[in-house]
MIKOLMAR-103678 format. One record per residue (C-alpha): x, y, z; residue in three letters. Coordinates in pm, whole numbers, padded with zeros to 5 digits, always signed. Each point is the difference from the previous one (the first is absolute). Layout:
# MIKOLMAR-103678
XYZALA/...
This chain:
# MIKOLMAR-103678
+12969+04947+02603MET/+00086+00313-00201LEU/-00338+00151+00086ASP/+00069-00046+00370ARG/+00342+00165-00035LEU/-00156+00298-00178LYS/-00236+00052+00294LYS/+00288+00042+00246ILE/+00039+00370+00083GLY/+00322+00200-00017LEU/+00029+00015+00379GLY/-00019-00378+00021SER/+00264-00038-00272TRP/+00232+00234+00192ILE/-00045-00210+00314ILE/+00070-00317-00203ILE/+00312+00164-00145GLY/+00114+00099+00349MET/-00048-00350+00145ILE/+00166-00175-00294LEU/+00289+00249+00005GLY/+00050-00053+00372LEU/-00005-00381-00032ILE/+00222+00000-00309PHE/+00247+00240+00162GLY/+00031-00209+00317ILE/+00049-00318-00207ILE/+00280+00170-00195ILE/+00158+00128+00321ASN/-00003-00345+00163LEU/+00072-00238-00286PHE/+00180+00181-00283ILE/+00361+00080+00082HIS/+00156+00023-00343ASP/+00109+00369-00028PRO/-00061+00013-00375PHE/-00357-00135+00016ILE/-00101+00177+00320LYS/+00173+00338-00021ASP/+00092+00060-00362VAL/-00292-00163-00179LEU/-00293+00038+00241LEU/+00070+00278+00249MET/+00189+00247-00215ASN/-00173-00063-00330ASN/-00343-00170-00005VAL/-00142+00128+00330PHE/+00189+00330-00010TYR/-00127+00072-00351LEU/-00360-00110+00069GLY/-00027+00200+00323GLY/+00170+00316-00120ASN/-00192+00017-00328VAL/-00318+00015+00205PHE/+00146+00262+00238ILE/+00112+00216-00291LYS/-00342-00026-00162LEU/-00158+00128+00322MET/+00254+00281+00028LYS/-00073+00091-00361MET/-00361+00075+00095LEU/+00059+00208+00311VAL/+00069+00347-00140VAL/-00270+00014-00272PRO/-00256-00179+00219LEU/+00042+00224+00303VAL/+00036+00318-00206PHE/-00320-00059-00199CYS/-00193-00126+00305SER/+00081+00304+00212ILE/-00066+00249-00280VAL/-00340-00158-00071VAL/-00079-00044+00369GLY/+00076+00359+00098VAL/-00181+00136-00307ALA/-00314-00188+00096SER/+00024+00049+00375ILE/+00018+00376-00050SER/-00376-00007-00057ASP/-00034-00018+00379ILE/+00012+00381+00000LYS/-00370-00016-00073THR/-00047-00212+00309LEU/+00178+00250+00225GLY/+00134-00118+00331LYS/-00140-00354-00040ILE/+00243-00075-00281GLY/+00292+00171+00171GLY/-00054-00170+00336SER/-00043-00338-00170THR/+00336+00022-00177ILE/+00174+00128+00314LEU/-00132-00291+00207ILE/+00093-00252-00271TYR/+00355+00136-00023LEU/+00029+00018+00380PHE/-00100-00363+00056THR/+00240-00109-00275THR/+00287+00196+00156ALA/-00081-00147+00344VAL/-00006-00349-00149GLY/+00338+00022-00172VAL/+00154+00162+00310THR/-00123-00289+00215ILE/+00142-00243-00258ALA/+00344+00161+00017LEU/-00001+00002+00381LEU/-00121-00359+00042VAL/+00236-00132-00268ALA/+00284+00190+00166GLY/-00072-00180+00328VAL/-00071-00350-00136ILE/+00288+00010-00253GLN/-00158-00246-00248PRO/+00294+00023-00243GLY/+00261-00101+00256THR/+00151-00338-00085GLY/-00061+00019-00376LEU/+00302+00109-00202THR/-00010+00058-00375LEU/+00346+00054-00138THR/-00090+00005-00369ASP/-00144+00351+00009VAL/+00158+00288+00185ALA/-00186+00315+00095PRO/+00091+00305-00203SER/-00029+00371+00082ASN/-00200-00068+00315VAL/-00146+00310+00158THR/+00131-00033+00353ILE/+00001+00351+00135ASN/-00032+00353-00131GLN/-00150+00319+00133SER/-00375+00058-00001MET/+00060+00304-00220THR/+00178-00207-00265ASN/-00266-00271+00022THR/-00269+00256-00081LEU/+00205+00170-00271LEU/+00082-00329-00168ASN/-00371-00077-00028ALA/-00043+00298-00233ILE/+00111-00090-00355PRO/+00264+00220-00163ASP/-00080-00174-00326ASN/-00313-00220-00001PRO/+00106-00170-00322ILE/+00330-00098+00159ASN/-00186-00126+00308SER/-00226-00214-00221LEU/+00301-00139-00186ALA/+00196-00080+00316SER/-00296-00131+00200GLY/+00041+00259+00279ASP/-00338-00067+00153MET/-00074+00283+00243LEU/+00055+00272-00263PRO/-00209-00206-00243ILE/-00287-00016+00249ILE/+00018+00374+00072ILE/+00004+00086-00372PHE/-00286-00241-00074ALA/-00212+00147+00280ALA/+00060+00356-00124LEU/-00079-00100-00356LEU/-00322-00169+00111GLY/-00098+00312+00195PHE/+00057+00225-00304ILE/-00201-00234-00223LEU/-00286+00015+00247SER/+00005+00382-00007LYS/+00007+00019-00379LEU/-00276-00261-00035LYS/-00140+00014-00357ASP/+00290+00211-00122GLU/+00234-00292+00062ALA/-00241-00289-00051LYS/+00212-00148-00281ILE/+00310-00009+00220VAL/-00204-00139+00288ASN/-00137-00267-00232ARG/+00355-00097-00096VAL/+00084-00068+00364PHE/-00327-00184+00061VAL/+00071-00229-00295GLU/+00364-00029+00109GLY/-00112-00110+00345ASP/-00230-00259-00155ARG/+00280-00128-00225ILE/+00239-00031+00293MET/-00259-00196+00197MET/-00037-00242-00289GLU/+00377-00030-00024MET/+00021-00064+00373THR/-00256-00280-00033ALA/+00207-00148-00285LEU/+00329+00013+00194VAL/-00167-00153+00306MET/-00076-00311-00206LYS/+00373-00074+00016PHE/-00002+00032+00380ALA/-00027-00376+00076PRO/+00312-00075-00210ILE/+00190+00295+00145GLY/-00096-00095+00356VAL/+00098-00363-00060PHE/+00346+00103-00122CYS/+00058+00249+00280LEU/-00113-00241+00272MET/+00204-00285-00149ALA/+00309+00222-00012LYS/-00047+00123+00356THR/-00057-00339+00159PHE/+00247-00170-00233GLY/+00269+00233+00132SER/-00111+00034+00362LEU/-00211-00307+00071GLY/-00208-00002+00319PHE/+00182+00306+00137SER/-00232+00219-00211ALA/-00317-00145+00150THR/+00002+00173+00340LEU/+00056+00355-00134PRO/-00283-00043-00252LEU/-00232-00128+00273LEU/+00103+00295+00217LYS/-00078+00233-00291TYR/-00349-00150-00033CYS/-00060+00019+00374GLY/+00125+00358+00018CYS/-00224+00112-00288LEU/-00307-00177+00144LEU/+00067+00161+00340LEU/+00020+00347-00157CYS/-00322-00059-00195LEU/-00171-00121+00319ALA/+00112+00313+00188ILE/-00141+00221-00276GLN/-00325-00196-00019LEU/-00067-00066+00368LEU/+00171+00295+00175VAL/+00042+00303-00227ILE/-00336-00014-00179TYR/-00208-00061+00317PRO/+00194+00274+00180ALA/-00079+00249-00278LEU/-00366-00106+00000LEU/-00031+00055+00374VAL/+00203+00324+00000ALA/-00203+00168-00275PHE/-00347-00149+00039THR/-00028-00176+00341ARG/-00163-00290-00185LEU/+00058-00359+00113ASN/+00268-00176-00213PRO/-00142-00342+00095ILE/-00334+00100-00153THR/+00182+00110-00314PHE/+00197-00324-00039PHE/-00307-00212+00070ARG/-00191+00173-00280LYS/+00295+00034-00237PHE/+00132-00358+00030LEU/-00178-00126-00317PRO/+00180+00267-00206VAL/+00336-00098+00151MET/-00061-00366-00083ILE/-00105+00088-00355PHE/+00310+00218-00048ALA/+00247-00267+00115PHE/+00028-00181-00336PRO/-00105+00305-00201SER/+00117+00357-00074THR/-00083+00342+00143SER/-00185+00096-00317THR/-00212-00316-00003ALA/-00122+00071+00354THR/-00134+00348-00080ILE/-00368-00106-00048PRO/-00021-00210+00316ILE/+00197+00261+00195ASN/-00247+00271-00103LEU/-00295-00220+00089GLU/+00135-00087+00344LYS/+00083+00362+00085LEU/-00352+00101-00097THR/-00130-00264+00241GLU/+00215+00168+00267MET/-00169+00334-00060GLY/+00264+00167-00219VAL/-00135+00238-00264SER/+00038-00135-00352LYS/+00091+00353-00114ASP/+00322-00031+00199VAL/+00081-00371-00037SER/-00051+00000-00378SER/+00291+00245-00017PHE/+00229-00117+00279THR/-00010-00377-00063ILE/+00098+00007-00371PRO/+00262+00262+00087LEU/+00132-00222+00280GLY/+00017-00300-00234ALA/+00228+00213-00217THR/+00228+00183+00244ILE/-00042-00155+00346ASN/+00234-00300-00005MET/+00107-00023+00364ASP/+00074-00372-00025GLY/+00223+00054-00303THR/+00191+00282+00170ALA/+00049-00219+00309ILE/+00137-00281-00216MET/+00241+00240-00167GLN/+00124+00129+00336GLY/+00064-00352+00131VAL/+00161-00104-00330ALA/+00241+00295+00003VAL/+00114-00079+00354MET/+00024-00370-00088PHE/+00219+00076-00302ALA/+00215+00248+00192ALA/+00064-00262+00269GLN/+00077-00269-00258VAL/+00256+00224-00173TYR/+00140+00133+00327GLY/-00105+00362-00058VAL/-00079+00226+00295ASP/-00253+00247-00141LEU/+00033+00353+00133GLY/-00270+00246+00101THR/-00026+00158-00345SER/-00034-00342-00162ALA/-00278-00094+00242ILE/-00183+00325-00079ILE/+00049-00063-00371THR/-00148-00349+00037VAL/-00305+00136+00184ILE/-00064+00274-00256VAL/+00065-00227-00299THR/-00211-00287+00136ALA/-00292+00235+00069VAL/+00020+00154-00347LEU/+00064-00338-00163ALA/-00317-00134+00159SER/-00190+00275-00182VAL/+00143-00124-00328GLY/-00057-00369+00075THR/-00277-00159-00202ALA/-00275-00189+00186ALA/+00097-00334-00155VAL/+00166-00300+00167PRO/+00375+00038+00069SER/+00026+00338-00177ALA/+00179+00122+00312GLY/+00291-00223-00100MET/+00055+00214-00308VAL/+00010+00327+00194THR/+00212-00163+00271LEU/+00303+00028-00227SER/-00071+00374-00013MET/+00027+00021+00379VAL/+00322-00203-00009PHE/+00143+00232-00265THR/-00084+00308+00210SER/+00259-00108+00260VAL/+00239-00184-00230GLY/-00077-00358+00106LEU/+00034-00270-00270PRO/-00328-00145-00119SER/+00120-00358-00053GLY/-00150-00112+00330ILE/-00349+00103-00115ILE/-00038-00328-00185GLY/+00060-00193+00320ILE/-00256+00215+00182ILE/-00247-00048-00284MET/+00029-00376+00034GLY/-00163+00013+00343ILE/-00228+00295-00071ASP/-00325-00150-00131SER/-00153-00075+00340PHE/+00139+00321+00146LEU/-00155+00196-00286ASN/-00345-00130+00098MET/+00057+00124+00355CYS/+00108+00341-00132ARG/-00319+00032-00205THR/-00211-00061+00311THR/+00189+00275+00183VAL/-00037+00237-00297ASN/-00379-00025-00028ILE/-00048+00018+00378THR/+00200+00321+00002GLY/-00225+00137-00277ASP/-00309-00072+00209ALA/+00139+00142+00326ILE/+00111+00321-00170CYS/-00340+00032-00170THR/-00181-00034+00333ILE/+00223+00264+00157ILE/-00053+00247-00287VAL/-00376-00066+00000SER/-00026+00045+00376PHE/+00196+00325-00001LYS/-00213+00139-00282ASN/-00330-00107+00161LYS/-00069-00241-00284ALA/-00044-00309+00217MET/-00285-00135+00211ASP/+00163-00139+00314THR/-00328-00153+00117ASP/+00008-00225-00308VAL/+00364-00089+00071PHE/-00084-00092+00359ASN/-00306-00203-00105GLY/-00252+00229+00168LYS/-00198+00038-00322LYS/-00001-00162-00344PRO/+00167+00167-00297VAL/-00228+00202-00228ASP/+00119-00117-00342PHE/-00234+00242-00179LYS/+00185+00287+00164LYS/+00330-00113-00146TYR/-00094-00142-00338PHE/-00282+00220-00128ASN/
């Protein structure tokens, strides 16, 4: 019995915690009416403590995790100078598709209003960025004191400072290799700490779900289903509309041919991670006529910085939380969310549910409380699989576009007019 329990993965445990928390919360809501047992003992102590300990552990990781990840990422990505316009165009396309994705998420969530009908009175929004001038938005992104920004968790200045530091480290190269090594090891340590904290996710999710449904009962069900539907719709738009449109606009290649050939990679990615799909992604792109010289650079880079699905989730989650707390986000807040979500996706590790850690960073950027993240996490395991599929498809589409534009792709192979010459790509 114990051996079977040990074989259950973290994602499955989170789902189990979510289901048990939902059931337990509804039972409490329907059958326990004693104020001391229900409110004092369970809601305001046991479940509140269990859920908020987990939330605080996640928030504890955000600043060091994102700071180290971006420093290391920019320092390593800077090597694209040797690849000239291929590297630059790859990053621009990755950032563009991510920005488009999060913009779609904000628009769709604004129309569907998934958070309407769910009211959380235990946490009030604080210092929400509702409206300020574009000038002040840009100025506030530049840190007056980076140490103060790190201490206060002011995320946009942290991201800007981390990117500049990574760029300087890349220029100094061997002269600063010790400092660079410190950040590389720091990034590795933070990833290990993230994995450790995530082991507490099932308990945290159980407590948060039990508290939500214990307080609200079935009234919380519809908004959560609307949130899931809204996120899936946004992912579908990115996958089936935006990516094919880009493919046709830049290459005139047939998207149906692409999806027919790429489907095995999408299926493989569904229960996996972006990093784990790199080998099969490279193989499939080679079979489509893409030069290995290009794909061997763009696909690993995409697995690191191109997290369209994660950015879309963060956009929907921000709108969901704003609607739950009754906050009308202004133009500057929307712009801040787009910028922060795009940059946060660069610093998001290619491991399951890592986007949940950086989600609190996006919430902090506009002053929304992060308590609702635990509720979102409870229903996130399946959605995370869908996001991974979108992420790796975006990597492949962008790679094909860059290869086509740089004459590093055989379109006859893509269209099935001739077989791929593997010797050409692997010798």
